[in-house]
C-alpha angles and dihedrals in degrees: 000000000000115000105207105177132053117192135187119221119244090255092060097056104122116271092200137039119231118241106203093186089075090061100040113113089211110034122210115270112255124268111253134223102241092219100048100021087224123130112275118250132214088259091053092054092045089069088079107006129061112259099251092052089048089051092049091047092061098037107118099158112051113080093193128041119193117244108228112249094238091051092049089049089056089048089060089067088076109000141130094050121207126269106210131197103222098219092156093055092045090054093047090054095040088223130154088217119109107229122199130177132196105224107219091160091088095077117112091261096039102250146065092260094093090069089076101026092065097054093041092052092044093051090049091051092050089053093054096254115155102186135038131193132197146156128240135195110192091008099252094110093041090052091049093049092046090053094044092047091052090046091058098035101258132135115237132205116191128193107205120196104260094232094057092038083066098033096048109035094162093061087054088050091051091055091049092049087059090051103258125144107234123200126180112238133258091042139163092245096088136042090240092053093047092051093049093048092046090056094041116014092186096051109147093202135241136212086264093060093044092050090052091054095045093048091048092050092049092050095053100039120084114232092016132122133186121240129185139194106219148003099050123097097241092054092054088046092058092046093059088090083084097059095036090057092043091054092060093041093052087052088053088052090051094238141098125211121255089188130028118195137183136162115258133221106136098339110262102122092033091054090042095061099026106046098064090052093041091060088069090056089050090050090053099244102104141036102204119161118230120205126189110199113209134172117275087228094056104033106161093151097050101031106016129105124245106234144112110288140158120263091222138043099245095050098244096131128076117269109268126202100237150138100259145171089208128283090254092055111128110209124220120262097264121157095237091084094171091064097051096104127125100219147039126232120264095250095051091043092055092046090050091047089052094049096246094125138013139223126229122190119214128198115236095243092050090053091053092044087055094045092052093047089050092049092052092046101041105022096239123113105215129212112261088248091057089050088074092058091047091050091052090048090051091051090053093044091052090051087054089053091051092047097038089236120151098209125166113240123192123187134175117241092205098185148345125257101220092123092040096071094118086064090051089048089057090049094049091050090053093244099126119102133189118250115203123203113251117195113224 
């Protein structure tokens, strides 16, 4: 009899997050103040972030960071999440590979984003903050932050990329159900938004524009801090609950992954599942491959430049050492809104530079082909973002079939697509096209 799911008990949910920076042989270069070109300090970051997140962002020495008891208690509402052997997908591909996925779609908001929203909101509450701001691409992070803010008694303001504000109305509704104020970005409510719209009145928005507006609002509102759902070190830190659980679950399954895969926008769910396994490569005991699957239309890992760049369009953030397409890059109108970001986080960028992971760019139609095949085989409709990870896993599983290699593949199912059905409607009607990145 096939045992498909491997669970952890509530008592085995991690009590600490894993900080990979402490183990990296070459640590990421520091973020820089754009005015002075000097490394940013904790005090610099505290202008927009709560202090504990600023402290975690700069922590390069502690391997393990304690999860606050109240945050861990909230984790127990939905963690541990299932690890699933994808027998149906294996059969559909006729592959000797063993394919597993970590199902983060079972959280209350339907994605992995809650793993960082809860601690960020809790830290803000402990600091006496009353309001939080953020940006969101597809709406998964905005929904998570809206829920977490309400959980800890905070008010939330979310700038949602205008394109997905219109493409994904139900994600907007979910944020509003949890009490958040949602504004399409770019908007006329901030100086950054006004400047962007003046230069380009038809701008459809990007994560870069939404970050600019959220950061500006946080900076000019008393009792308000900025939170974010990807790219930064402390966000990837919080997400390591995914990989730490998966480690134990893979042990329960009696296997260890040869390949670990996740979709990639800024790096949160990739780091979340990859970093705990990558530490074994760093320790010299394993040789696992790590693949970050990004859109072909926004390929910062495969076609970007490694340089200091802003995390937002207006240039409000510190300069970050990253693989980037340029902070003024306007992504194509793909349906995986959470992956439409111009740059990669500093940790992932350094790991890619050092050859410890690899990028793989996926065309939009291939990602939906993979998502539909997965849905038919496993009964779960994935978010369009997760379709990129599934497509990469399928590519690797088909290579195993060609080579007769029975490798173990683990990917992160970062979210479900139950409120993304208009995107699937466009796919089923044959209306989706592939956008390819064209360098200026």
